[in-house]
C-alpha positions, 0 to 999 in steps of 0.5 A: 297641922304638920300631918304626914309632911312636916317639911312641906308644912314648914315650907308652907308656913314660911311662905305665909310669913313671906306673904305677910311681909309684903307692903309698907314697913310700919316702923320705917315706912319702906316699901317691901316686896311691892315691885313698885306697885301702889296696889301692894302698899297695904300688903296682901289682903286676907280675903284675897289670899284665902279666896285665891288659895282655896276658892280659885284652886278648888275651881281648878281642881273641879275642872280638872276632875271634870276633864278626867272623869273624877270627883263625881258625886255619888247619890246616897239613900238617906239624908240624916245621920243615924244613931251610930253616926251620932254616937261616933261624932259625940267625942270629936264634936266635944273635943273640937268645940273646946279646941275651936273655942280656945283657938277662937280666943287667940286674936287673929287665929279664926275659924279657918285655923281652928277647923284645920287643927281639929281635922288634923287632930281627929285624923290622928286620933282615928288611927291608921285605918281611918276613912278620913277623906272617903266619907267619914262623918267625923271629918265633917263634924269636927271642923264644923264644931270647931268653926261654930265654937271659934266664932263664939270664942273670937268675941272674948278678946273683942269684949275684954281687950278691945282686940278683934279676934276675927274679921267678923268681930273687927267689923262689929268693932267698927259698928260699935265705934260708930255709936261711941261704944268702945269695946274693952274692959269698961264695956262690962260696966258701962254697957252691960246690956249690950255685952250680955245681950250679945252672949244671949244672942250667940246662945239663941243663934246656935239653937236656931241654927240646929233647928233650921239645919236638920229639917232643911238638910234635904234642900241643902243637899240639892246643891250637889245636883247642880251641874258644874257648868253652872256651879263653877262660874257661879263660885267664880263670880261670887269670889270675884265680887267678894275680892273686888269689894275690898278695894274695888280694883282689878289688881286684886282680881288678878292677884286672886287669880295668881294666888289661885294658880299658885295654890293649885300647884301647891295642892297638886304637890301635896303642900298643906295650905292651912300652915300657910294661912297660919303663917300669914295671919300670925306673921304681922303680929310676930314681926311687930312684937319682935321689933317692939321687943328689940326696940325696948332692949336696944337690939339685945336679943337676950330679951327674948329668953330672959324671963321665965315665961319666955323660957317655958314657951321656948322649951314647949316649942322645942318639945312640940318640934322634937317629940313627934319625930322622936316618938316615930323613931321609937315606934319604928325601932320597936316594930323592927325588934325581934320577938323574944317569945318562944314558939 
């Protein structure tokens, strides 16, 4: 996810961690970074952050493109993919499906992170002469495959551990509890019909999705011909309704606008937003588990690297951070070495 700007990606992740600290401290009950506002006592809601950073900032970029004459959509002669494009997308689709599934299994990660990771992965694999961002179909196939796979993977922690893997599964958990059904390991023995019925429904849903999307692609592409004077207010209205439905307060709308302007500035400065979302999603879990560990050890930090599992994870984390710049440095040295072959 660091792409070509590791420093900016790291800063974006730190900004996401900072956003995750807003609200009431679960351990001490102290208000943190709320600026004496009751509306921030529950922290920044995920839906407000995502819509603000992605939807509102995209609206601002669309308006900017309209004013400068950029971003106009060109018509294409055909709607469906051909055999060559299908062959080119086969590998990215399979890889992204596996990555998206395992990312979906991680509680709290979700489809947004899975799509971002697979897009960056395929962009790296495609090499320096790729057309990502200029019409390469792999840039669409990979994130969408990861999106679908992560939706299925997010059901695993809900069904096996009783921990929601995404916002959708969290809503489903609430619906199940209304019927006195407790998601978890006991659900496989107590309610096997629901579990395997859900698995079968996911399989059927993916097949139906494929059958519906291909014939209706002509209808979907009609949305590209919608004029911006109608499309932008519609997107803004839908975004505002979605944010207002969270707490039914105008403060969330103002916060969405503020985050949208902030996201627009970050995108203009080439800051990636995916690490920010990742830092925000994992920030609360990171803090809670860190403080829980320190409570068990009475404040002794040795607990963080005392076990062999934690030592292996720390070594892997160091390698992930250290290997890319080392490999890049080695490649540069090889490129600048004089050729030893004689003419």
